KOLMIDREN-492083 format. One record per residue (C-alpha): residue number from 1; x, z, y. Coordinates in pm, whole numbers. Each point is the difference from the previous one (the first is absolute). Example, Ala and Ser with C-alpha at 12.3 -4.5 7.8 and 13.67 -1.06 7.14 Angstrom:
BEGIN
<padren=1; x=1230; z=780; y=-450>
<padren=2; x=137; z=-66; y=344>
//
This chain:
BEGIN
<padren=1; x=0; z=0; y=0>
<padren=2; x=288; z=79; y=235>
<padren=3; x=144; z=-345; y=-65>
<padren=4; x=-333; z=-160; y=91>
<padren=5; x=-22; z=186; y=332>
<padren=6; x=366; z=-68; y=77>
<padren=7; x=-43; z=-369; y=-77>
<padren=8; x=-318; z=-20; y=208>
<padren=9; x=165; z=176; y=292>
<padren=10; x=303; z=-230; y=-22>
<padren=11; x=-215; z=-311; y=-1>
<padren=12; x=-210; z=128; y=290>
<padren=13; x=311; z=85; y=202>
<padren=14; x=160; z=-338; y=-64>
<padren=15; x=-323; z=-181; y=95>
<padren=16; x=-25; z=203; y=319>
<padren=17; x=360; z=-76; y=91>
<padren=18; x=-58; z=-370; y=-70>
<padren=19; x=-311; z=1; y=219>
<padren=20; x=185; z=174; y=285>
<padren=21; x=281; z=-254; y=-11>
<padren=22; x=63; z=-167; y=334>
<padren=23; x=-156; z=-344; y=-31>
<padren=24; x=55; z=-272; y=254>
<padren=25; x=-326; z=-118; y=150>
<padren=26; x=-102; z=-354; y=-74>
<padren=27; x=4; z=-196; y=323>
<padren=28; x=-244; z=-283; y=56>
<padren=29; x=165; z=-336; y=41>
<padren=30; x=-49; z=-190; y=320>
<padren=31; x=-275; z=-258; y=-55>
<padren=32; x=56; z=-366; y=74>
<padren=33; x=-283; z=-154; y=201>
<padren=34; x=-158; z=-318; y=-135>
<padren=35; x=-66; z=-98; y=361>
<padren=36; x=307; z=64; y=214>
<padren=37; x=-52; z=35; y=375>
<padren=38; x=113; z=210; y=296>
<padren=39; x=-239; z=283; y=-86>
<padren=40; x=114; z=32; y=-362>
<padren=41; x=365; z=-11; y=101>
<padren=42; x=-49; z=265; y=267>
<padren=43; x=-205; z=229; y=-225>
<padren=44; x=261; z=-10; y=-276>
<padren=45; x=282; z=67; y=247>
<padren=46; x=-183; z=292; y=163>
<padren=47; x=-71; z=166; y=-335>
<padren=48; x=366; z=-46; y=-96>
<padren=49; x=102; z=164; y=328>
<padren=50; x=-242; z=290; y=-56>
<padren=51; x=129; z=48; y=-354>
<padren=52; x=354; z=32; y=136>
<padren=53; x=-85; z=223; y=297>
<padren=54; x=-350; z=152; y=-26>
<padren=55; x=-73; z=92; y=360>
<padren=56; x=-328; z=2; y=189>
<padren=57; x=122; z=-297; y=207>
<padren=58; x=65; z=-200; y=-316>
<padren=59; x=-342; z=102; y=-134>
<padren=60; x=-163; z=-128; y=320>
<padren=61; x=187; z=-330; y=-40>
<padren=62; x=-130; z=-32; y=-357>
<padren=63; x=-356; z=76; y=115>
<padren=64; x=32; z=-272; y=268>
<padren=65; x=125; z=-247; y=-260>
<padren=66; x=-297; z=82; y=-224>
<padren=67; x=-233; z=-59; y=296>
<padren=68; x=162; z=-337; y=66>
<padren=69; x=-40; z=-114; y=-360>
<padren=70; x=-362; z=123; y=5>
<padren=71; x=-51; z=-208; y=315>
<padren=72; x=139; z=-307; y=-173>
<padren=73; x=-233; z=60; y=-296>
<padren=74; x=-295; z=28; y=240>
<padren=75; x=94; z=-330; y=164>
<padren=76; x=18; z=-167; y=-340>
<padren=77; x=-338; z=148; y=-98>
<padren=78; x=-147; z=-141; y=320>
<padren=79; x=146; z=-342; y=-84>
<padren=80; x=-162; z=21; y=-343>
<padren=81; x=-342; z=35; y=163>
<padren=82; x=53; z=-278; y=255>
<padren=83; x=200; z=-256; y=-199>
<padren=84; x=-91; z=-200; y=-306>
<padren=85; x=176; z=-191; y=-273>
<padren=86; x=377; z=21; y=-33>
<padren=87; x=45; z=213; y=316>
<padren=88; x=-248; z=255; y=-129>
<padren=89; x=169; z=13; y=-341>
<padren=90; x=341; z=40; y=161>
<padren=91; x=-122; z=281; y=227>
<padren=92; x=-164; z=177; y=-298>
<padren=93; x=318; z=-22; y=-205>
<padren=94; x=221; z=124; y=285>
<padren=95; x=-237; z=289; y=72>
<padren=96; x=-4; z=99; y=-368>
<padren=97; x=381; z=-20; y=-17>
<padren=98; x=38; z=212; y=314>
<padren=99; x=-247; z=261; y=-130>
<padren=100; x=190; z=29; y=-326>
<padren=101; x=332; z=29; y=183>
<padren=102; x=-143; z=254; y=247>
<padren=103; x=-137; z=214; y=-282>
<padren=104; x=332; z=-8; y=-188>
<padren=105; x=188; z=95; y=316>
<padren=106; x=-253; z=278; y=70>
<padren=107; x=90; z=149; y=-339>
<padren=108; x=371; z=-31; y=72>
<padren=109; x=-45; z=161; y=342>
<padren=110; x=-206; z=285; y=-147>
<padren=111; x=274; z=58; y=-257>
<padren=112; x=262; z=12; y=278>
<padren=113; x=-214; z=250; y=194>
<padren=114; x=-36; z=224; y=-305>
<padren=115; x=373; z=-21; y=-69>
<padren=116; x=74; z=100; y=362>
<padren=117; x=-239; z=297; y=-21>
<padren=118; x=158; z=115; y=-326>
<padren=119; x=345; z=-17; y=160>
<padren=120; x=-128; z=207; y=294>
<padren=121; x=-150; z=261; y=-232>
<padren=122; x=325; z=18; y=-198>
<padren=123; x=202; z=47; y=318>
<padren=124; x=-240; z=266; y=131>
<padren=125; x=9; z=179; y=-334>
<padren=126; x=379; z=2; y=-1>
<padren=127; x=0; z=131; y=359>
<padren=128; x=-254; z=267; y=-94>
<padren=129; x=211; z=101; y=-300>
<padren=130; x=303; z=40; y=225>
<padren=131; x=-198; z=206; y=250>
<padren=132; x=-135; z=224; y=-277>
<padren=133; x=351; z=46; y=-135>
<padren=134; x=130; z=88; y=348>
<padren=135; x=-289; z=242; y=50>
<padren=136; x=68; z=166; y=-334>
<padren=137; x=369; z=28; y=82>
<padren=138; x=-80; z=157; y=340>
<padren=139; x=-248; z=239; y=-161>
<padren=140; x=261; z=94; y=-258>
<padren=141; x=253; z=60; y=275>
<padren=142; x=-254; z=217; y=183>
<padren=143; x=-72; z=205; y=-312>
<padren=144; x=374; z=37; y=-64>
<padren=145; x=59; z=114; y=359>
<padren=146; x=-290; z=246; y=-22>
<padren=147; x=134; z=136; y=-330>
<padren=148; x=345; z=37; y=155>
<padren=149; x=-158; z=186; y=292>
<padren=150; x=-188; z=234; y=-235>
<padren=151; x=316; z=53; y=-203>
<padren=152; x=202; z=85; y=314>
<padren=153; x=-278; z=233; y=118>
<padren=154; x=-12; z=181; y=-333>
<padren=155; x=379; z=29; y=-3>
<padren=156; x=-3; z=154; y=346>
<padren=157; x=-282; z=237; y=-102>
<padren=158; x=191; z=108; y=-311>
<padren=159; x=318; z=49; y=204>
<padren=160; x=-193; z=207; y=256>
<padren=161; x=-142; z=224; y=-274>
<padren=162; x=346; z=65; y=-143>
//
């Protein structure tokens, strides 16, 4: 029975250690637009820039690029309703391609935002750990100083009684 419990505990511990292993996150690949234009190029570049340096300014640039591509999609949708034949088919295809690209880039941008937030939480946690350690060290020093004071006081009291 001891062997069974030991074996079970060993397996559980090894599975836990395997699960806690530092795994590299899978990063979404940059999509390639089927319809290449200024808006798709800008959106991809802005998300790349945000992924490298996730600041609020970069986030605003990405949001602007998404608005521009949405504007282009709206223009194409309007052409679909006003045109006919080959022009209508072309506008439909371009709008569908841009929607697909926009949605793929939205996923990539969301992933970059999550990665940035995780990095911030990690940094804050490390800072908090350092502050807790410093606080504990200071508290320990305070207790040690108080104990030394009590010890000196008792020594003086004992010497005075003698």
